[in-house]
N, C-alpha and C positions, 0 to 999 in steps of 0.2 A: 439154677442160677449159674450163669456163665460169667467168667471174670477175665480181664486181660492179664496175660502172663508177663512176667519181668524176671530177668535173669538176676539172681542174686548168689552169692557165695556163702555157704554155711560153714563157719569156722570149725564146729565140733567134729565134723566128720570129713571136712576138706572136700566136699562135693560142689559142683556147680550145676544148677539145674534150673530149668524154666519152671518157676514155681507161680501158681495163681493163688491169691487169698479167696477163701470160699466161706468160711465161717457159717457152716450148716451142721445140723444135728444128723447123727448116723447112728450105725450100730457096728459093734465088732464082736465076732463070734469066735469064741475059743475053739480048740480042737474037740474040747468035750461037748461042743454044741451049745454052750451057754452064751446068750446074747447080752452084751452091755452096751448101754447108751453112752455115746460120745458126742464130742463137738469137733469137727474137723476144721482146722485153721488155714492150712494151706495144702495144695495139690500139685503134683507133678507127675509125668509119665512114670517115674521110677518110684514114686512112693508119696507118703503124706505125713503131716504131722496132725495130732489130735490131743484133746485133754478129756481125762476121765478120772472118776472117783475110784474106780475099779483098778486094782494094781496088777500090772503085766510086767513079767520078768524079760530082761533082754534076752532074745533067742526064741522067745515064744512064738510058735506058727499061729496065725489068726486069719480070719476071713473078713474084709471090711466091706460093708454095704455102701455103694455108690448109687443113690437114687438116679435112675436113667441110664446107667451102665452095668448094672447087676452087681454081683458079689466078686470080690477080688481077693485072691489068696496072697499073703504076705508074711513077713517076719517083723517083729518088735526090734529094732536096731539101737534104740536109746530111750532112756527114761531120766527125766528131770522133775522131780516132784509129781505134778499131775499132767505133765507134758510128755508125750511119747512120740517116738519117730517109728514108721512103718516102711519098709522097703518091699515093694511088690516083687513076687516070684518072677513075674514077667512084665516088662514095661507095658504101660496102657497104649493102645492104639490112639491115633488122632482121633478118631471117632469117639472112642471111649472117653477121652480127656475133654472133649468138647461137650459131650452129652451127660458127664457126671454131674450131679445134683441139678439137672434140668427138670427132672420129674418132680411134681409136687409131693409125691410119697403117699398118695391117698390111695388106699386099697379098698376096692368095691367088691362085695361078694355076699352070699347067702350066709349069714352067721347065725342063724335060728331065730331071727327076729324079722321085723318088718323091714323089707329093703328099701334103703333111702340112697339116693344119689346126691352127692354134693351139689350146690348150685353151681351152674356153669361159669367158669372163669373167662372173660373175654381175652382173646390172644391178641396181645398188645402189638405184635407185628402185623398181624392183618389189619388191626384197626388204624395203625399208622398208615398202612398202605392205601386203605381206603380214604383216609383223610388226605393224603397226598394226591389221589385221582380227583378227588372233589376240588381240591385247590387249583389243581392243574385245568380242569374243565373250567372253574369259574374265570381263572386267567385267560383262558382260550376265548372265552364267550365276551370277556371285557375287550380283549385285542379286536375281535371282529366288530364288537360295537364301535370302538374308536375309529375304525376304517369307514364305518358307515356315515 
């Protein structure tokens, strides 16, 4: 899922960053290797915010899964009830930021049972491009017909 980024100022830590609302499920892994389900609310090159029922102390090093961009190491920098802020150890590249949460997160593999692939999902960009070509061709034929 890609989103438009908007500049906002966050009062509690006095930072200004390009943040994009994502609202996607993800995982946060502690240094002990335990994985916890979270919901990421916004993302910037320098960090993200997420909600979790799991408690994380400020200063805790974690690794955040960004479907489409891989895992990114960071540190918990704030905590308010179930809302957490995580600063990445290194800012995301533009490519990582654009690709974050672009993957559906489906894992295909041999897990000891009958292998099944998920039904193919139509690529909306390609479908839109094909529709545009068809409409352009129809318009061209209509213009040729009008000249005859």
